[in-house]
DOBA-159793 format. One record per atom (N, C-alpha, C): residue in three letters; x, y, z. Coordinates in steps of 0.05 Angstrom, whole numbers, plus 5000, padded with zeros to 4 digits. Example, Ala and Ser with C-alpha at 12.3 -4.5 7.8 and 13.67 -1.06 7.14 Angstrom:
residues 2
ALA526448865156
ALA524649105156
ALA526449345156
SER525749555142
SER527349795143
SER525850015157
This chain:
residues 500
MET241148393409
MET240048643400
MET241648763377
ARG244248733378
ARG245848833355
ARG245248693329
SER244848423330
SER244148263306
SER241448363294
LEU239548423312
LEU236948523303
LEU237248783289
LYS238748973300
LYS239249233287
LYS240549203260
LEU242549013258
LEU243948973232
LEU242048863211
PHE240248673219
PHE238448553201
PHE236448763191
ALA235448943209
ALA233549153201
ALA234849343181
SER237349413186
SER238749603167
SER239149473140
ILE239749213139
ILE240049073113
ILE237449073098
ALA235149013112
ALA232549003099
ALA231749273088
THR232349483103
THR231749763093
THR233349823069
GLY235949743067
GLY237549793043
GLY236549643019
ALA235449403023
ALA234449243001
ALA231949372990
VAL230249483007
VAL227849622997
VAL228549862981
ILE230450022991
ILE231250262976
ILE232450192949
GLY234149972948
GLY235349892922
GLY233249802902
ALA231249662912
ALA229049562894
ALA227549802882
GLY227150012898
GLY225750252888
GLY227350392867
LEU229950402870
LEU231750532850
LEU231650382824
CYS231750112825
CYS231649952800
CYS229049992785
VAL226750012800
VAL224150062787
VAL224150322772
ALA225250532785
ALA225350802773
ALA226950802747
ARG229250652747
ARG230950642723
ARG229550492700
ALA228150272706
ALA226750112686
ALA224550272673
GLU223150442689
GLU220950612678
GLU222050822660
ALA224450932666
ALA225551152650
ALA226951042624
ALA227850792622
ALA229450692599
ALA227750652574
PRO225450542572
PRO223950482547
PRO223150722531
ALA222950962542
ALA221951192528
ALA223551272504
PRO226251282504
PRO227751352480
PRO227551142458
THR227350882465
THR227150672444
THR224450702429
LEU222350762444
LEU219750792431
LEU219751032412
ILE220951242420
ILE221151482402
ILE222751422377
ALA224951282379
ALA226651212356
ALA225151032337
ALA223650842348
ALA222150652331
ALA219950792315
SER218650992326
SER216551132313
SER217551332293
VAL219951452298
VAL221051642280
VAL222351512256
ALA223551282258
ALA225151152235
ALA223351092212
PRO221050962212
PRO219450902189
PRO218351142175
ALA217751352191
ALA216751592178
ALA218851742163
ALA221251732172
ALA223451872159
ALA224451732134
ALA223951462131
ALA224951312109
ALA223851402082
PRO221251442077
PRO220251532050
PRO221051812044
LEU221351982065
LEU222252252060
LEU225052252050
ALA226652092061
ALA229452082051
ALA229551972023
HIS227751782016
HIS227851661989
HIS226951871969
THR224952031974
THR224052231955
THR225952451952
ASP227152531974
ASP229052751973
ASP231552681957
THR232352441957
THR234952361944
THR234552311914
THR232052281903
THR231652231874
THR232052491859
PRO233752511837
PRO234352761822
PRO232052831804
HIS231653111799
HIS229453201782
HIS230553221753
ARG228853111732
ARG229653111704
ARG227653281688
ARG228753401665
ARG227153571648
ARG225753411626
GLY223653531612
GLY222353421588
GLY220853171593
GLY221552971574
GLY220052721575
GLY220452571600
SER222452641611
SER222952491636
SER220952541657
ARG219452771654
ARG217452831675
ARG215252631675
ALA214452531651
ALA212352331651
ALA213152071664
SER215652011656
SER216651761668
SER216851791698
SER217552021704
SER217852061733
SER215052051746
SER213152171731
SER210452161743
SER209351881743
SER209951731720
SER209151451720
SER210551291742
GLU212951361744
GLU214451221766
GLU213351301793
ARG212551551794
ARG211651641821
ARG209051501828
SER207351461808
SER204751331815
SER205051061828
PRO206750881817
PRO207050631831
PRO208350671858
SER210150861859
SER211450901885
SER209451001905
ARG207551171894
ARG205551271912
ARG203751041920
GLU203250861902
GLU201650631909
GLU203050461929
ARG205650441925
ARG207150271944
ARG207350401971
SER207350661972
SER207750801998
SER205450752018
PRO202850742009
PRO200850672030
PRO201250402042
SER202150212024
SER202549942035
SER204849942055
ARG206850102046
ARG209150112065
ARG208250252091
GLU206650462088
GLU205750592112
GLU204150402129
ARG202450242115
ARG200850052131
ARG202649862145
SER204649752129
SER206449562142
SER207949692165
SER208849942160
SER210350082182
SER208550132206
SER206050202200
SER204250252222
SER203649992237
GLY203449762221
GLY203149502234
GLY205449442252
GLU207849502239
GLU210249442255
GLU210249622280
ARG209449872276
ARG209450052299
ARG207549952320
SER205149872311
SER203149772331
SER204149522345
SER205449342328
SER206549102341
SER208749172360
SER210449362352
SER212649442371
SER211449582396
HIS209249742390
HIS207949862414
HIS206849652432
GLU205649442420
GLU204549232436
GLU206749092452
ARG208949042435
ARG211148902450
ARG212149072473
SER212649332467
SER213649512489
SER211749522512
SER209149542505
SER207149562527
SER207049302543
SER207349072528
SER207448812543
SER209848802560
ARG212048902548
ARG214548902564
ARG214249092589
GLU213049322584
GLU212649502606
GLU210849372628
ARG208649242618
ARG206949112637
ARG208448892653
SER210048732637
SER211548512651
SER213548632671
SER214948862661
SER216848982680
SER215449102704
SER213149232699
SER211649352722
SER210749132741
ARG209748902727
ARG209048682745
ARG211348582761
GLU213648552747
GLU216048462761
GLU216848662784
ARG216548922776
ARG217249122797
ARG215349102820
SER212749082814
SER210849072836
SER211248822853
SER211848592838
SER212348342853
SER214848372870
SER216948502857
SER219448532873
SER219048722897
GLY217348932892
GLY216749122914
GLY215148982936
GLU213148812926
GLU211648662946
GLU213448472962
ARG215348342945
ARG217148162960
ARG218848312980
SER219948542971
SER221648692990
SER220048793014
THR217548893009
THR215948973032
THR215248743050
THR214748503036
THR214248263052
THR216648193069
ARG219048213055
ARG221448143070
ARG221948343093
SER221548603087
SER221948803109
SER220048753132
LYS217448693123
LYS215448633145
LYS216248393161
SER217148183145
SER217947933159
SER220347993177
ALA222248163166
ALA224648223182
ALA223848383207
SER222048583203
SER221148733227
SER219748563247
ARG218048373235
ARG216648183253
ARG218648013268
GLU220647903252
GLU222647743266
GLU224147903287
GLY224848163280
GLY226348333299
GLY224648373324
SER222048443320
SER220348483344
SER220048233360
SER219747993344
SER219547743359
SER222047683374
THR224347753361
THR226947703375
THR227147883399
ARG226248133396
ARG226348313419
ARG224548213442
GLU222148123434
GLU220348013454
GLU221547773468
ARG222847603451
ARG224147363463
ARG226347443483
ALA227947653474
ALA230147743492
ALA229047853518
SER226948023514
SER225748153538
SER224547933556
SER223247733543
SER222047523559
SER224247363574
ARG226547323558
ARG228747183571
ARG229847343595
GLU230147613591
GLU231047773613
GLU229147763637
ARG226447773630
ARG224547753652
ARG224747493667
THR225047273651
THR225247013663
THR227846993680
ALA230047113669
ALA232547113683
ALA232347263710
SER231047503708
SER230647663733
SER228947513753
ARG226747383742
ARG225047223760
ARG226546993773
GLU228146863756
GLU229746633766
GLU231746733787
GLY233046983782
GLY234947093801
GLY233547163827
SER231147293825
SER229747363850
SER228847113864
SER227946913848
SER227046663861
SER229446523875
SER231846543861
SER234146413873
SER234946563898
ARG234746833897
ARG235346983921
ARG233446913944
GLU230846903936
GLU228946823957
GLU229446553968
ARG230246363949
ARG230946093959
ARG233346103978
SER235446273969
SER237846283986
SER237146404013
SER235546624013
SER234746754038
SER233046564055
SER231246424041
SER229546224056
SER231346004067
GLY233345924050
GLY235145714060
GLY236745804084
GLU237646064083
GLU239146174106
GLU237346184130
ARG234846284125
ARG232946294148
ARG232546014160
SER232145824141
SER231745554151
SER234145444167
THR236645514156
THR239045424170
THR239245554198
THR238645824199
THR238645964225
THR236545844244
ARG234145794232
ARG232145674249
ARG232945394259
SER234145244240
SER235044974249
SER237245004270
LYS239045204266
LYS241145234286
LYS239945314313
SER238145524312
SER236845604337
SER235245374350
ALA233945224332
ALA232444994343
ALA234344794356
SER236644744342
SER238544554353
SER239644664379
ARG240144934380
ARG241145054405
ARG239045024427
GLU236545094420
GLU234445064440
GLU234144774449
GLY234344594429
GLY234144314437
GLY236444234455
SER238944324449
SER241244254466
SER240844384493
SER239844644494
SER239444774520
SER237244624535
THR235144544521
THR233044394534
THR234044124545
ARG235743994529
ARG236943744539
ARG238643794563
GLU240244014562
GLU241944084585
GLU240244134609
ARG237944294605
ARG236244344628
ARG235044084639
ALA234143914620
ALA233043664629
ALA235043494645
SER237543494633
SER239643334647
SER240243454674
SER240343734675
SER240843864701
SER238643804721
ARG236043814710
ARG233843744728
ARG234043464738
GLU234843284720
GLU235143004728
GLU237242974749
ARG239543134744
ARG241643114764
ARG240743224791
THR239343464790
THR238343574815
THR236343384829
ALA234643254812
ALA232643074823
ALA234042834836
SER236142734822
SER237642514834
SER239042594859
ARG240142854858
ARG241542944883
ARG239542974906
GLU237143094899
GLU235143124920
GLU234242854930
GLY233942654911
GLY233142394920
GLY235242274939
SER237742304931
SER239942194948
SER239942334975
SER239642614973
SER239642764998
SER237242685016
SER234942645003
SER232542555019
SER233042285031
ARG234342115015
ARG235041845026
ARG236941875050
GLU238942045045
GLU240842085067
GLU239442205092
ARG237542395086
ARG236142515109
ARG234542295124
SER233142135107
SER231541925120
SER233241735137
SER235541665124
SER237341485139
SER238441625164
SER239141885160
SER240242035183
SER238042075204
GLY235442115195
GLY233242135214
GLY232941875230
GLU233141655215
GLU232941405229
GLU235141375249
ARG237541455241
ARG239841425259
ARG239441605284
SER238441865277
SER238042055299
SER235841955318
SER233741835306
SER231641725324
SER232741505342
THR234441335329
THR235641125345
THR237441235367
ARG239041445358
ARG240741575378
ARG239141715400
GLY236841835392
GLY235141965412
GLY234041765432
LYS233241545422
LYS232241335440
LYS234341255460
SER236741205448
SER238941115466
SER239641345485
ALA239541595474
ALA240241825491
ALA238141855513
SER235641815507
SER233541845527
SER233941625549
ARG234741395540
ARG235241185560
ARG237541255578
GLU239741365564
GLU242041445580
GLU241341675598
GLY239641865587
GLY238842095604
GLY237342015628
SER235541825625
SER234041735648
SER235841625670
SER237741465660
SER239641345679
SER241441565691
THR242141765674
THR243741985684
THR242242155705
ARG239642195699
ARG238042355718
ARG237842215745
GLU237641965743
GLU237541805768
GLU240041845784
ARG242341825768
ARG244941855782
ARG245142135793
ALA244242345775
ALA244542625783
ALA242842685807
SER240542565809
SER238842625833
SER240242545858
GLY241642305857
GLY243142225881
GLY245442415886
GLU246842495864
GLU249142675868
GLU248242955876
SER245843045866
SER244943315872
SER244243335902
SER243243135913
SER242643145941
SER245143175957
SER247243035949
SER249743055964
SER251043335958
ALA250643435932
ALA251743695925
ALA250343915940
ARG247743885944
ARG246244095958
ARG247244125987
SER247743905999
SER248843916026
SER251544056027
ARG253243986006
ARG255844116005
ARG255644406000
SER253844485980
SER253544775974
SER252444925997
ALA250744816012
ALA249644946036
ALA251845006056
SER253644816060
SER255844866078
SER257745076067
ARG258145076040
ARG259945276028
ARG258645556030
GLU256045576026
GLU254745836028
GLU254945956056
ARG254745786075
ARG255045876102
ARG257845996107
ALA259845846096
ALA262645936100
ALA263046206085
THR262046226060
THR262446476045
THR261046706058
THR258646656069
THR257246876083
THR258846986106
ARG260046816120
ARG261746906142
ARG264147066132
GLU265346976109
GLU267547126098
GLU266747396088
ARG264347416074
ARG263347666064
ARG262947866086
THR261747776107
THR261147956130
THR263748066142
SER265647896143
SER268247986154
SER269648176134
GLY269348116106
GLY270748276086
GLY269448546082
ARG266848576085
ARG265548826082
ARG266649036100
SER267048956124
SER268049146144
SER270849246136
SER272549056126
SER275249136117
SER275149306092
THR273249246072
THR272949396048
THR272049676053
GLN270249716072
GLN269349976079
GLN271550146090
GLU273150016106
GLU275450166118
GLU277350256096
ARG277850076076
ARG279650146054
ARG278450346035
ALA275850336030
ALA274550516010
ALA274250796019
ALA274450846045
ALA274051116055
ALA276251306045
PRO278851246046
PRO280851426034
PRO280551456004
ARG279751235991
ARG279351245961
ARG277151445954
ALA274951445968
ALA272751625962
ALA273651915966
SER275251965987
SER276152235991
SER277952325968
LEU279652145957
LEU281352215935
LEU279652275909
ALA277552115904
ALA275852155881
ALA274452415883
SER273452485906
SER272052745909
SER273952975905
ARG276452945915
ARG278353165910
ARG278953195880
ALA279252955865
ALA279852965836
ALA277553095821
SER275053025828
SER272853145814
SER272653445819
ALA273353525843
ALA273253805849
ALA275353965833
SER277753835830
SER279853975814
SER279053985785
LEU277753775774
LEU276853785747
LEU274754005742
ARG272954035762
ARG270954245760
ARG272254515759
MET274354555775
MET275754805776
MET277054865749
ARG278354655738
ARG279654695712
ARG277554765690
ASP275354625690
ASP273254695670
ASP272254985673
ASP271955065698
ASP271055335703
ASP273155535693
GLU275755475698
GLU277855645688
GLU277855665658
GLU277555435644
GLU277455435615
GLU275055595605
HIS272755555617
HIS270455715609
HIS270956015612
GLU272156075635
GLU272756355640
GLU274656475619
SER276756305613
SER278756405593
SER277456435565
THR275656245558
THR274256265532
THR272456505532
ALA271056555553
ALA269256785555
ALA270857045553
ALA273257035566
ALA274957275565
ALA275957335537
ALA276657115523
ALA277657145496
ALA275457255478
VAL273057145481
VAL270757245465
VAL270157535471
LEU270357605497
LEU269857875506
LEU271958065494
ARG274557975494
ARG276658135483
ARG276258185453
THR275457965439
THR275057985410
THR272758175404
SER270558145419
SER268258315414
SER268858605420
ARG270458655441
ARG271258925447
ARG272959045424
ALA274858875414
ALA276458965392
ALA274859025368
VAL272858855362
VAL271158905339
VAL269559165343
LEU268459195368
LEU266859435373
LEU268559685371
SER270959675382
SER272759905380
SER273459965351
ALA273859755336
ALA274559805308
ALA272159915292
THR269759825298
THR267459925284
THR266860215291
ARG267560295316
ARG267060575324
ARG268760765308
MET271160665299
MET272960835285
MET272260865255
GLU270460705244
GLU269860715216
GLU267560915211
GLY267461025187
GLY265361205180
GLY264861205150
GLY262561295141
GLY261961305113
GLY260961045102
ALA260661025075
ALA259760785062
ALA261760555065
GLN264260615061
GLN266360405064
GLN266460315093
GLY266060505112
GLY266060435140
GLY263860235147
LEU261460265134
LEU259360075139
LEU260059805129
ARG261259795106
ARG262159535095
ARG264159395113
VAL266059555123
VAL268159445141
VAL266859345167
GLN264959495178
GLN263659415203
GLN262159155199
ARG260759135176
ARG259158885171
ARG261058645168
ALA263358685154
ALA265258465151
ALA266458385178
LEU267058585195
LEU268258515221
LEU266258365239
LEU263658445237
LEU261658305253
LEU261258025244
ARG261457975218
ARG261057705207
ARG263457525210
LEU265857635208
LEU268357475207
LEU270157505231
GLY269857725246
GLY271757795267
GLY271957575289
SER269757465297
SER269757265319
SER270556995310
ARG270956955283
ARG271656685273
ARG274556665264
VAL276056885266
VAL278756885257
VAL280656965280
GLU282656795284
GLU284656845305
GLU286757035293
THR287157255306
THR289157455297
THR291057525320
SER293257655313
SER295257735333
SER294658015344
ASP292958165330
ASP292458445337
ASP289658515329
ARG288458705344
ARG285658775338
ARG285458935312
ASP287659045303
ASP287559205278
ASP287959035253
ALA288558785256
ALA289258615233
ALA286958605212
LEU284658515220
LEU282458485201
LEU281358765193
ARG281358955212
ARG280259215206
ARG281859345183
MET284559335185
MET286259445164
MET285959295138
ALA285759035139
ALA285458875115
ALA282858945100
PHE280558945115
PHE277958995102
PHE277859285092
ARG278959475108
ARG278959755099
ARG280559795073
ALA282959675072
ALA284559695048
ALA283159575024
TYR281859335028
TYR280459205005
TYR278259374994
PHE276459475012
PHE274059625003
PHE274859894991
ASN276960025002
ASN277860274991
ASN279060244963
TYR280660044959
TYR281860004933
TYR279759914912
LYS277859754921
LYS275759664902
LYS273959904894
ALA273460084913
ALA271860324906
ALA273260504886
ALA275960514889
ALA277560694872
ALA278160564845
HIS278560294844
HIS279260154820
HIS277559904816
PRO274959944810
PRO273259704807
PRO273959534783
GLU275259654763
GLU276059494739
GLU278259304745
HIS279859354767
HIS282059174774
HIS281158944791
VAL279258994809
VAL278258784828
VAL275958634814
ARG276758434799
ARG274758274784
ARG273758024798
LYS274957964821
LYS274157734837
LYS273757824866
PRO271857694881
PRO271257784908
PRO273057654929
TYR275357534922
TYR276857384941
TYR279257554952
LEU279757524979
LEU281957664992
LEU283557455007
TYR286157424999
TYR288057245013
TYR289457415035
PHE288957335060
PHE289857485084
PHE291857315099
VAL294057445107
VAL296057315124
VAL296757495147
ASP296757385172
ASP297457545196
ASP300257445205
TYR302257615198
TYR305057545205
TYR305657625234
GLY303657705249
GLY304057735278
GLY304157475293
LEU303257255280
LEU303256985291
LEU305856845282
ASP306656645297
ASP309156505290
ASP308756305267
SER310956205257
SER310956035233
SER309855755238
GLU309355685263
GLU308155425269
GLU305155435273
THR304155675273
THR301255725276
THR299955775249
PRO297755645242
PRO296455715217
PRO295556005217
ARG296356155197
ARG295956445197
ARG294856555170
GLY294056375152
GLY292956455127
GLY290056395123
TYR288556575110
TYR285756535104
TYR285156635076
VAL282956535065
VAL281756645040
VAL278856715046
PHE278156975043
PHE275457075049
PHE273957125022
ASP271357065023
ASP269557155001
ASP268257415011
MET269257635000
MET268357895010
MET265557975001
SER264457834981
SER261757894973
SER259657764991
GLU260357515000
GLU258557375018
GLU259457375047
LEU261857495052
LEU262957515079
LEU263157245093
ARG264657065081
ARG265056805092
ARG267856715087
ILE268756515103
ILE271456405101
ILE271356185080
VAL272956205059
VAL273056005038
VAL275155795044
GLU277555885053
GLU279655695061
GLU281055805086
GLY282055625103
GLY283555705126
GLY282355615152
PRO284155645172
PRO286855745171
PRO288855535161
PHE291055625149
PHE293155445138
PHE295855575142
GLN297955415138
GLN300755505143
GLN301655675119
VAL303155895126
VAL304256075106
VAL307156135114
ALA308956135094
ALA311756205100
ALA312256505098
HIS314556595110
HIS315356865107
HIS318356875099
GLY319357105090
GLY322057125080
GLY324157085102
ARG326356965093
ARG328556925112
ARG329857185121
GLY329457395106
GLY330457665114
GLY328757795135
SER326457675142
SER324657785161
SER324757635188
ALA326857475192
ALA326957305215
ALA326957475241
GLY325457365261
GLY325357505287
GLY325657305309
ARG324057345330
ARG324257175354
ARG321956975354
GLY322556725359
GLY320556515362
GLY318956465337
GLY320156495313
GLY318756445289
GLY316856665280
VAL316856895294
VAL315157125286
VAL316857325271
PRO316157395246
PRO317857585231
PRO317457865243
THR319758015244
THR319658285255
THR320858495237
ARG322158405215
ARG323458595196
ARG322258555169
PHE321358775156
PHE320058775130
PHE321358985112
SER321558915087
SER322959105068
SER321859075040
ASN322259285024
ASN321559294996
ASN324059304978
ARG326459274989
ARG328859304974
ARG329559044960
HIS330959064937
HIS331958834922
HIS334158694938
GLY334158434938
GLY336158274951
GLY335858254981
SER333758364993
SER333358345022
SER332258085031
SER330957925013
SER329657675019
SER327657705042
ALA326557945045
ALA324658005066
ALA321858025055
THR319957985072
THR317158005065
THR316258305064
SER314558375044
SER313458645042
SER310658635052
LEU309858845067
LEU307158865078
LEU305359035060
GLY302759015064
GLY300859185049
GLY298959025031
LEU297759175012
LEU295759064994
LEU297059004967
PHE296358774956
PHE297358684930
PHE295058604912
LEU295458644886
LEU293458554866
LEU294458294853
ALA292758084853
ALA293557824841
ALA293357844811
GLN295457764797
GLN295557784768
GLN295757504756
GLU297357464735
GLU297357214720
GLU298957004734
THR298456754726
THR299856524736
THR302056434717
TYR303956284726
TYR306156184710
TYR307255934723
SER309155804709
SER310455564720
SER312855644737
PHE312655594763
PHE314755674782
PHE316655444787
SER319155504791
SER321155304798
SER322955424819
GLY323655264840
GLY325355354861
GLY327055134872
HIS328755194893
HIS330554994905
HIS329854984935
ALA329854734945
ALA329354684973
ALA331054444981
ASN332854485001
ASN334654275011
ASN336354164988
GLY337254344970
GLY338954264949
GLY337554124926
ARG334954124925
ARG333453984904
ARG331654184890
LEU331354144864
LEU329554304848
LEU326654204850
TYR324854394853
TYR321954324853
TYR320454514835
ASN318154434826
ASN316454594808
ASN313654624821
SER312454854814
SER309754914825
SER308455124808
ILE305855164812
ILE304455384799
ILE305155644814
GLY305555854800
GLY306256114812
GLY304256334805
LEU303956524823
LEU302056744819
LEU303557004823
ARG303757174802
ARG305157424804
ARG303357634819
LEU304757804835
LEU303458004851
LEU304458284844
ARG302558474843
ARG303358754839
ARG302658914864
GLY304659014877
GLY304259174902
GLY302959444896
VAL300859514912
VAL299459764908
VAL299559934932
SER301259874952
SER301460034977
SER303860224975
GLY304360324952
GLY306460524949
GLY309260414955
ARG310860574970
ARG313660504975
ARG314060254992
PHE311860155004
PHE312159925021
PHE312259665006
ASN311059644981
ASN311159394966
ASN311059444936
ALA311659684926
ALA311359744898
ALA313359584880
ASP315559494891
ASP317559334876
ASP317259034879
ALA314958944889
ALA314558664894
ALA314758494868
ARG313558594847
ARG313658434821
ARG316458424810
ASP317958654812
ASP320758644802
ASP322458474820
ARG321858464845
ARG323458294863
ARG322857994860
GLY320657934847
GLY319857654844
GLY318257544868
VAL316957724883
VAL315257634905
VAL312657534894
VAL312157264897
VAL309857134885
VAL308656944905
VAL306356854899
VAL305056634915
VAL305656374900
HIS306656174914
HIS307355924901
HIS307255694922
GLY307155454913
GLY307355224930
GLY310255144936
ALA310755054960
ALA313554984968
ALA313554744986
PRO315454564982
PRO315454314999
PRO316254375028
TYR317354605034
TYR318154665062
TYR315754775078
VAL313354795066
VAL310954875080
VAL309254625084
THR308854545109
THR307254305115
THR305154375135
ALA303654175144
ALA301554225164
ALA302654285191
ASP305154205196
ASP306454245223
ASP307754515225
GLY308354645202
GLY309754905203
GLY310754985176
ALA311855235176
ALA312755345150
ALA315755425153
GLY317255365131
GLY320055445131
GLY320355735122
ARG322655795110
ARG323256065102
ARG323456085072
SER322356305061
SER322456355032
SER324256595027
GLN324256695002
GLN325756924995
GLN323957184995
GLY321957175012
GLY320157395015
GLY317357335005
CYS316857094995
CYS314257014984
CYS312356905005
PRO309856965004
PRO307856845022
PRO307156565011
ALA309156375012
ALA308856115000
ALA307055935018
VAL305655745005
VAL303855555018
VAL304755275011
SER303255075021
SER303854805013
SER303154744984
PRO304454554971
PRO303754504943
PRO300854434938
SER299554284956
SER296754214953
SER295054464956
ARG295654634974
ARG294154884978
ARG294455074954
ALA296855074942
ALA297255254919
ALA295555174896
ARG294954914893
ARG293354824870
ARG290454914872
THR289454984896
THR286655084899
THR286555384903
LEU288455494918
LEU288455774925
LEU289055954901
ILE291255884887
ILE292156064865
ILE290156094843
PRO288955874832
PRO286955904811
PRO284456064820
ARG283956064846
ARG281556204857
ARG281956504856
ILE284356604863
ILE284656894866
ILE286157024842
ARG287156864823
ARG288756984801
ARG287057174784
GLU288457374772
GLU287257564754
GLU284757704765
GLY285157844788
GLY282957994798
GLY282457974827
GLY283757784841
GLY283557764870
GLY285557954884
MET285357964911
MET287058144926
MET288557984947
VAL290858094956
VAL292557964977
VAL293258184997
PHE292958125023
PHE293758325044
PHE295458175065
LEU297958285068
LEU299858175087
LEU300058375110
TYR299558275135
TYR299458455159
TYR301558365179
SER302558565194
SER304258525217
SER304058755236
PRO303758695262
PRO303658915282
PRO306359035289
HIS308558915278
HIS311258995286
HIS312459205268
ASP311059305248
ASP312059525231
ASP310059765234
ARG310759935255
ARG308860145261
ARG308760365239
LYS311060405226
LYS311060605205
LYS309160535182
TRP309260275175
TRP307360185154
TRP304560205163
LYS303960135188
LYS301260145199
LYS300160435198
MET301860625202
MET300960905203
MET300761025175
GLU302260915154
GLU302461055129
GLU301460895105
ASP300460655109
ASP299360505085
ASP297160665072
PRO297360715045
PRO295360895033
PRO292560785032
TRP292160525031
TRP289460415029
TRP288360335056
ALA290060245074
ALA289060155101
ALA288460385119
ASN289460635113
ASN288960865130
ASN287061065117
ARG286161015093
ARG284261205080
ARG281561185093
GLY280361415100
GLY277761415113
GLY277861345142
ARG280261345154
ARG280461265182
ARG279461495200
GLY277761425220
GLY276561625237
GLY278361705260
């Protein structure tokens, strides 16, 4: 393409140069023609002007001389006019020849430019055709390569199918050969078994014959033995009846004692249910107002399903919960109440988690620890305090707050657990619980068999802490109860509000 552009520019320059040359040739002859026409006319004028004028007789001579000169002047004029005409003819012929040359050169240049443009267009067409052919060849080569790849994949797949078909055929042949061998073996074994059956039938017939003779003798023997055993049984029955009489009397006595025990257990269970129902009824009689109705409903739904040490345990817990929720609904953001009855010993499961909106038990009963400063008799805590350094448990209502990473020591070893901070809301009975570090946490000394001693925390087992703490944190409530602190029972601000 670059060569074509260069050739076209050269042809255009040649055409422009030829046009300039023609213009110069047309402008050049004009001055020469004017000079040639002016020179012969100026010659006689110069000759007459240069001749001097004379006086007297000289005038005739001058006139005589003028006459021949006048005669000579027309001839000269004719010759000059002939020369002018000949020069005009020559110049016109030259102009014609130059114009012919110019026209021929212009035609040649136009022919050359046309031929150059034709050659350029033909070159462009050839290049475009070459590009088309190259693109066609490339596409055809790609199609050939793709078709070759397809053919190779087809051949590979065909070879694989052929190999798999051969393998199937070979496996079928093997199975057929195995089946043929097995059928042969079966036929041979069948023949052997038939032969053995025949021999066995022969032996059986002979054995039956022998057995018939032996059976007759055995029958006689068995008859004699039956007679002997019958005599022994008749004699043994009498002795067995004599021995079984005292045994029957013992069995009847044992069954009677078992019935008495069952009756006693039923009576004790009925008494316990009766005591619980009486406690619930007595507690419900003491409640009044809207909160009283809620407490009564909770006692009726949960009272018979929870083992407590005192009839006031659940009543005080539910009354404190509903009273505080009515006064501070923005604090109680969760319906869960973690309840612990410290009237029970440390080996008895004494912890529960209640859903107070649906009145159901979510978790419990489970083991809960108490503070070592609250130690009493038989694992039952009897001393409770809100003082710093007492290591005693604080009673009353608590609000569950944020969680944190707790670490403690047990048996000289460090342990870690999730911890739940508590804020005491029962006034002077537990107001310093957060400052004292009284929290809910998991501890290795709390197991399914019992609970050890904490520094005043209602600690649970590590596995229980992982489910209980996330459930009640940031909006749940905690209530710790004991029947052994009468002052607290009479003065707790939330458990005694609205008391009838």
